[in-house]
The first five atom37 places (N, CA, C, CB, O) and aatype in JSON, in Angstrom:
{
  "aatype": [12, 6, 0, 14, 17, 1, 10, 4, 0, 6, 3, 0, 7, 15, 8, 14, 6, 10, 3, 13, 13, 6, 7, 16, 13, 19, 9, 1, 3, 3, 7, 14, 16, 4, 8, 19, 15, 17, 7, 10, 19, 13, 3, 14, 6, 14, 15, 3, 0, 7, 10, 0, 6, 19, 6, 1, 0, 10, 0, 0, 16, 0, 7, 10, 10, 3, 6, 10, 0, 0, 5, 10, 0, 4],
  "atom_mask": [
    [1, 1, 1, 1, 1],
    [1, 1, 1, 1, 1],
    [1, 1, 1, 1, 1],
    [1, 1, 1, 1, 1],
    [1, 1, 1, 1, 1],
    [1, 1, 1, 1, 1],
    [1, 1, 1, 1, 1],
    [1, 1, 1, 1, 1],
    [1, 1, 1, 1, 1],
    [1, 1, 1, 1, 1],
    [1, 1, 1, 1, 1],
    [1, 1, 1, 1, 1],
    [1, 1, 1, 0, 1],
    [1, 1, 1, 1, 1],
    [1, 1, 1, 1, 1],
    [1, 1, 1, 1, 1],
    [1, 1, 1, 1, 1],
    [1, 1, 1, 1, 1],
    [1, 1, 1, 1, 1],
    [1, 1, 1, 1, 1],
    [1, 1, 1, 1, 1],
    [1, 1, 1, 1, 1],
    [1, 1, 1, 0, 1],
    [1, 1, 1, 1, 1],
    [1, 1, 1, 1, 1],
    [1, 1, 1, 1, 1],
    [1, 1, 1, 1, 1],
    [1, 1, 1, 1, 1],
    [1, 1, 1, 1, 1],
    [1, 1, 1, 1, 1],
    [1, 1, 1, 0, 1],
    [1, 1, 1, 1, 1],
    [1, 1, 1, 1, 1],
    [1, 1, 1, 1, 1],
    [1, 1, 1, 1, 1],
    [1, 1, 1, 1, 1],
    [1, 1, 1, 1, 1],
    [1, 1, 1, 1, 1],
    [1, 1, 1, 0, 1],
    [1, 1, 1, 1, 1],
    [1, 1, 1, 1, 1],
    [1, 1, 1, 1, 1],
    [1, 1, 1, 1, 1],
    [1, 1, 1, 1, 1],
    [1, 1, 1, 1, 1],
    [1, 1, 1, 1, 1],
    [1, 1, 1, 1, 1],
    [1, 1, 1, 1, 1],
    [1, 1, 1, 1, 1],
    [1, 1, 1, 0, 1],
    [1, 1, 1, 1, 1],
    [1, 1, 1, 1, 1],
    [1, 1, 1, 1, 1],
    [1, 1, 1, 1, 1],
    [1, 1, 1, 1, 1],
    [1, 1, 1, 1, 1],
    [1, 1, 1, 1, 1],
    [1, 1, 1, 1, 1],
    [1, 1, 1, 1, 1],
    [1, 1, 1, 1, 1],
    [1, 1, 1, 1, 1],
    [1, 1, 1, 1, 1],
    [1, 1, 1, 0, 1],
    [1, 1, 1, 1, 1],
    [1, 1, 1, 1, 1],
    [1, 1, 1, 1, 1],
    [1, 1, 1, 1, 1],
    [1, 1, 1, 1, 1],
    [1, 1, 1, 1, 1],
    [1, 1, 1, 1, 1],
    [1, 1, 1, 1, 1],
    [1, 1, 1, 1, 1],
    [1, 1, 1, 1, 1],
    [1, 1, 1, 1, 1]
  ],
  "atom_positions": [
    [[-90.68, 331.24, 26.26], [-91.53, 330.34, 25.52], [-91.42, 330.65, 24.02], [-93.0, 330.45, 26.01], [-91.48, 331.82, 23.62]],
    [[-91.27, 329.64, 23.23], [-91.14, 329.8, 21.79], [-92.51, 330.0, 21.14], [-90.43, 328.59, 21.17], [-93.48, 329.33, 21.49]],
    [[-92.58, 330.92, 20.19], [-93.83, 331.16, 19.46], [-94.17, 329.96, 18.58], [-93.73, 332.45, 18.6], [-93.27, 329.23, 18.15]],
    [[-95.46, 329.74, 18.31], [-95.83, 328.64, 17.4], [-95.2, 328.84, 16.04], [-97.37, 328.53, 17.26], [-95.16, 329.96, 15.53]],
    [[-94.71, 327.78, 15.43], [-94.06, 327.88, 14.14], [-94.6, 326.87, 13.12], [-92.59, 327.68, 14.3], [-94.19, 326.86, 11.96]],
    [[-95.54, 326.02, 13.58], [-96.08, 325.0, 12.68], [-97.57, 324.83, 12.92], [-95.34, 323.65, 12.86], [-98.03, 324.83, 14.06]],
    [[-98.32, 324.69, 11.85], [-99.74, 324.41, 11.92], [-100.02, 323.19, 11.07], [-100.59, 325.64, 11.46], [-99.68, 323.17, 9.89]],
    [[-100.64, 322.2, 11.64], [-100.98, 320.98, 10.92], [-102.47, 320.73, 11.12], [-100.12, 319.75, 11.41], [-102.96, 320.76, 12.25]],
    [[-103.19, 320.5, 10.03], [-104.63, 320.3, 10.14], [-105.1, 319.22, 9.17], [-105.38, 321.61, 9.87], [-104.67, 319.16, 8.02]],
    [[-105.98, 318.37, 9.68], [-106.65, 317.38, 8.84], [-107.95, 318.0, 8.36], [-106.9, 316.03, 9.6], [-108.69, 318.57, 9.16]],
    [[-108.23, 317.9, 7.08], [-109.39, 318.55, 6.49], [-110.23, 317.5, 5.78], [-108.97, 319.69, 5.52], [-110.25, 317.44, 4.55]],
    [[-110.91, 316.68, 6.55], [-111.64, 315.56, 5.96], [-112.97, 315.99, 5.35], [-111.88, 314.51, 7.01], [-113.37, 315.47, 4.31]],
    [[-113.66, 316.93, 5.98], [-115.0, 317.28, 5.53], [-115.06, 318.04, 4.23], [0.0, 0.0, 0.0], [-116.04, 317.92, 3.49]],
    [[-114.05, 318.83, 3.93], [-114.07, 319.68, 2.74], [-113.73, 318.93, 1.46], [-113.11, 320.82, 2.92], [-113.96, 319.45, 0.36]],
    [[-113.21, 317.75, 1.57], [-112.75, 317.01, 0.4], [-113.31, 315.59, 0.42], [-111.2, 316.98, 0.35], [-112.58, 314.64, 0.71]],
    [[-114.6, 315.43, 0.12], [-115.2, 314.08, 0.19], [-114.62, 313.11, -0.83], [-116.68, 314.18, -0.02], [-114.77, 311.89, -0.69]],
    [[-113.94, 313.64, -1.86], [-113.35, 312.76, -2.87], [-112.09, 312.07, -2.36], [-113.02, 313.55, -4.13], [-111.59, 311.14, -2.98]],
    [[-111.57, 312.54, -1.21], [-110.33, 312.0, -0.66], [-110.61, 311.29, 0.65], [-109.3, 313.11, -0.45], [-111.4, 311.77, 1.46]],
    [[-109.96, 310.15, 0.86], [-110.11, 309.42, 2.11], [-109.38, 310.11, 3.26], [-109.61, 307.99, 1.95], [-109.78, 310.0, 4.41]],
    [[-108.3, 310.83, 2.94], [-107.49, 311.51, 3.96], [-106.84, 312.72, 3.33], [-106.42, 310.54, 4.57], [-106.35, 312.65, 2.2]],
    [[-106.83, 313.84, 4.06], [-106.24, 315.07, 3.55], [-105.7, 315.86, 4.73], [-107.29, 315.92, 2.74], [-106.46, 316.27, 5.61]],
    [[-104.4, 316.08, 4.76], [-103.77, 316.8, 5.88], [-102.72, 317.75, 5.32], [-103.14, 315.82, 6.91], [-101.89, 317.35, 4.51]],
    [[-102.76, 319.0, 5.76], [-101.78, 319.99, 5.33], [-100.99, 320.52, 6.51], [0.0, 0.0, 0.0], [-101.51, 320.62, 7.62]],
    [[-99.74, 320.85, 6.28], [-98.87, 321.41, 7.31], [-98.17, 322.66, 6.77], [-97.83, 320.37, 7.78], [-97.52, 322.61, 5.73]],
    [[-98.32, 323.76, 7.48], [-97.61, 325.0, 7.18], [-96.52, 325.18, 8.22], [-98.57, 326.23, 7.15], [-96.75, 324.98, 9.41]],
    [[-95.33, 325.57, 7.78], [-94.21, 325.83, 8.68], [-93.68, 327.23, 8.38], [-93.08, 324.74, 8.52], [-93.43, 327.57, 7.23]],
    [[-93.52, 328.02, 9.43], [-92.92, 329.35, 9.31], [-91.7, 329.38, 10.22], [-93.94, 330.49, 9.67], [-91.82, 329.17, 11.43]],
    [[-90.54, 329.65, 9.64], [-89.29, 329.66, 10.41], [-88.63, 331.04, 10.3], [-88.31, 328.54, 9.91], [-88.45, 331.56, 9.2]],
    [[-88.27, 331.6, 11.42], [-87.58, 332.88, 11.46], [-86.11, 332.64, 11.16], [-87.76, 333.59, 12.84], [-85.42, 331.92, 11.89]],
    [[-85.63, 333.25, 10.07], [-84.22, 333.12, 9.68], [-83.49, 334.46, 9.82], [-84.11, 332.61, 8.24], [-82.65, 334.8, 9.0]],
    [[-83.83, 335.2, 10.88], [-83.18, 336.5, 11.08], [-83.84, 337.55, 10.23], [0.0, 0.0, 0.0], [-85.0, 337.89, 10.47]],
    [[-83.13, 338.1, 9.23], [-83.72, 339.17, 8.42], [-84.78, 338.66, 7.43], [-82.62, 339.89, 7.66], [-85.48, 339.47, 6.82]],
    [[-84.9, 337.37, 7.27], [-85.9, 336.79, 6.37], [-86.65, 335.7, 7.12], [-85.23, 336.21, 5.09], [-86.36, 335.41, 8.28]],
    [[-87.62, 335.11, 6.45], [-88.31, 333.95, 7.04], [-88.49, 332.89, 5.96], [-89.68, 334.36, 7.66], [-88.46, 333.19, 4.76]],
    [[-88.69, 331.68, 6.39], [-88.88, 330.54, 5.5], [-90.3, 330.03, 5.73], [-87.81, 329.42, 5.76], [-90.68, 329.73, 6.86]],
    [[-91.07, 329.92, 4.66], [-92.43, 329.39, 4.73], [-92.48, 328.16, 3.83], [-93.49, 330.46, 4.3], [-92.09, 328.21, 2.67]],
    [[-92.98, 327.07, 4.39], [-93.14, 325.87, 3.57], [-94.5, 325.25, 3.84], [-92.01, 324.84, 3.85], [-95.15, 325.53, 4.85]],
    [[-94.92, 324.4, 2.94], [-96.22, 323.76, 3.05], [-96.09, 322.33, 2.55], [-97.3, 324.53, 2.26], [-95.45, 322.06, 1.54]],
    [[-96.71, 321.43, 3.26], [-96.71, 320.03, 2.86], [-98.13, 319.49, 2.85], [0.0, 0.0, 0.0], [-98.98, 319.97, 3.6]],
    [[-98.38, 318.51, 2.03], [-99.7, 317.9, 1.91], [-99.55, 316.39, 1.92], [-100.42, 318.37, 0.62], [-98.74, 315.82, 1.19]],
    [[-100.36, 315.77, 2.76], [-100.44, 314.31, 2.78], [-101.88, 313.97, 2.41], [-100.03, 313.7, 4.2], [-102.81, 314.5, 3.0]],
    [[-102.05, 313.08, 1.45], [-103.4, 312.73, 1.04], [-103.46, 311.27, 0.63], [-103.87, 313.62, -0.1], [-102.45, 310.65, 0.29]],
    [[-104.66, 310.75, 0.67], [-104.92, 309.39, 0.22], [-106.15, 309.47, -0.68], [-105.14, 308.4, 1.44], [-107.27, 309.27, -0.2]],
    [[-105.96, 309.74, -1.95], [-107.12, 309.89, -2.82], [-107.78, 308.56, -3.13], [-106.72, 310.58, -4.11], [-107.17, 307.49, -3.07]],
    [[-109.04, 308.66, -3.45], [-109.71, 307.48, -3.98], [-109.02, 307.12, -5.3], [-111.26, 307.74, -4.18], [-108.47, 308.01, -5.96]],
    [[-109.04, 305.89, -5.68], [-108.44, 305.53, -6.97], [-109.37, 305.95, -8.12], [-108.15, 304.0, -7.04], [-109.88, 305.11, -8.87]],
    [[-109.59, 307.26, -8.22], [-110.49, 307.77, -9.25], [-109.96, 309.09, -9.78], [-111.93, 307.93, -8.7], [-109.1, 309.73, -9.16]],
    [[-110.48, 309.48, -10.92], [-110.12, 310.78, -11.49], [-110.59, 311.92, -10.59], [-110.71, 310.93, -12.89], [-109.92, 312.95, -10.5]],
    [[-111.73, 311.74, -9.91], [-112.26, 312.8, -9.03], [-111.32, 313.05, -7.86], [-113.66, 312.41, -8.51], [-111.11, 314.21, -7.48]],
    [[-110.75, 312.01, -7.27], [-109.81, 312.18, -6.17], [-108.55, 312.9, -6.6], [0.0, 0.0, 0.0], [-108.08, 313.79, -5.9]],
    [[-108.02, 312.52, -7.73], [-106.81, 313.18, -8.23], [-107.08, 314.62, -8.63], [-106.23, 312.4, -9.42], [-106.24, 315.49, -8.43]],
    [[-108.25, 314.89, -9.2], [-108.61, 316.26, -9.56], [-108.72, 317.12, -8.31], [-109.94, 316.28, -10.35], [-108.36, 318.3, -8.34]],
    [[-109.22, 316.57, -7.22], [-109.33, 317.32, -5.97], [-107.95, 317.67, -5.42], [-110.11, 316.51, -4.92], [-107.76, 318.78, -4.92]],
    [[-107.0, 316.76, -5.53], [-105.63, 317.05, -5.1], [-105.06, 318.19, -5.94], [-104.74, 315.78, -5.22], [-104.42, 319.09, -5.4]],
    [[-105.27, 318.16, -7.25], [-104.77, 319.23, -8.12], [-105.4, 320.57, -7.75], [-105.06, 318.9, -9.6], [-104.72, 321.59, -7.76]],
    [[-106.7, 320.59, -7.41], [-107.35, 321.84, -6.99], [-106.76, 322.34, -5.68], [-108.88, 321.63, -6.84], [-106.53, 323.54, -5.52]],
    [[-106.52, 321.43, -4.74], [-105.94, 321.82, -3.45], [-104.54, 322.38, -3.63], [-105.9, 320.62, -2.49], [-104.18, 323.38, -3.0]],
    [[-103.74, 321.76, -4.48], [-102.38, 322.26, -4.74], [-102.42, 323.65, -5.37], [-101.61, 321.29, -5.65], [-101.65, 324.52, -4.99]],
    [[-103.31, 323.86, -6.33], [-103.4, 325.16, -6.99], [-103.87, 326.24, -6.02], [-104.36, 325.08, -8.19], [-103.35, 327.35, -6.04]],
    [[-104.83, 325.92, -5.18], [-105.34, 326.9, -4.21], [-104.26, 327.27, -3.2], [-106.57, 326.35, -3.48], [-104.1, 328.44, -2.87]],
    [[-103.52, 326.28, -2.73], [-102.47, 326.57, -1.75], [-101.33, 327.33, -2.39], [-101.95, 325.27, -1.14], [-100.76, 328.23, -1.76]],
    [[-100.98, 327.01, -3.62], [-99.93, 327.77, -4.32], [-100.34, 329.23, -4.44], [-99.66, 327.17, -5.72], [-99.51, 330.12, -4.27]],
    [[-101.61, 329.49, -4.73], [-102.1, 330.85, -4.81], [-101.99, 331.57, -3.47], [0.0, 0.0, 0.0], [-101.61, 332.74, -3.42]],
    [[-102.33, 330.88, -2.38], [-102.21, 331.48, -1.05], [-100.76, 331.8, -0.71], [-102.79, 330.54, 0.01], [-100.47, 332.86, -0.16]],
    [[-99.85, 330.89, -1.03], [-98.44, 331.13, -0.75], [-97.9, 332.27, -1.59], [-97.63, 329.88, -0.99], [-97.08, 333.05, -1.1]],
    [[-98.32, 332.38, -2.86], [-97.9, 333.51, -3.7], [-98.4, 334.83, -3.12], [-98.42, 333.35, -5.15], [-97.67, 335.82, -3.1]],
    [[-99.64, 334.83, -2.64], [-100.2, 336.04, -2.03], [-99.44, 336.4, -0.75], [-101.69, 335.84, -1.71], [-99.15, 337.58, -0.52]],
    [[-99.11, 335.42, 0.06], [-98.34, 335.67, 1.27], [-96.97, 336.25, 0.93], [-98.19, 334.37, 2.08], [-96.52, 337.2, 1.57]],
    [[-96.3, 335.68, -0.07], [-94.99, 336.17, -0.46], [-95.07, 337.61, -0.96], [-94.38, 335.26, -1.55], [-94.19, 338.42, -0.68]],
    [[-96.13, 337.94, -1.71], [-96.3, 339.3, -2.21], [-96.52, 340.27, -1.04], [-97.48, 339.36, -3.2], [-96.0, 341.39, -1.05]],
    [[-97.29, 339.85, -0.06], [-97.55, 340.7, 1.11], [-96.27, 340.93, 1.91], [-98.64, 340.07, 2.02], [-96.03, 342.04, 2.39]],
    [[-95.47, 339.9, 2.06], [-94.25, 340.01, 2.87], [-93.16, 340.79, 2.14], [-93.73, 338.63, 3.24], [-92.26, 341.33, 2.78]],
    [[-93.23, 340.86, 0.81], [-92.2, 341.55, 0.03], [-92.35, 343.08, 0.11], [-92.27, 341.1, -1.42], [-91.44, 343.81, -0.27]],
    [[-93.48, 343.55, 0.59], [-93.72, 345.01, 0.64], [-92.81, 345.69, 1.64], [-95.17, 345.3, 1.01], [-92.88, 346.91, 1.8]]
  ]
}
């Protein structure tokens, strides 16, 4: 049986400024290294608040991925 390699979650409650918000993390074993990627699908309200929420989500996720990369580099 293959281990889970992808997590996809819709996060509607945490982002009321957005009509739809879904993130996908993928972890792929490449032998001596691994590949981690992240994707975001969103449908912001046509407002500055919706776009600002997307920018906050991108910055937070970038920080998490940087932290993960630092942990794996040890």
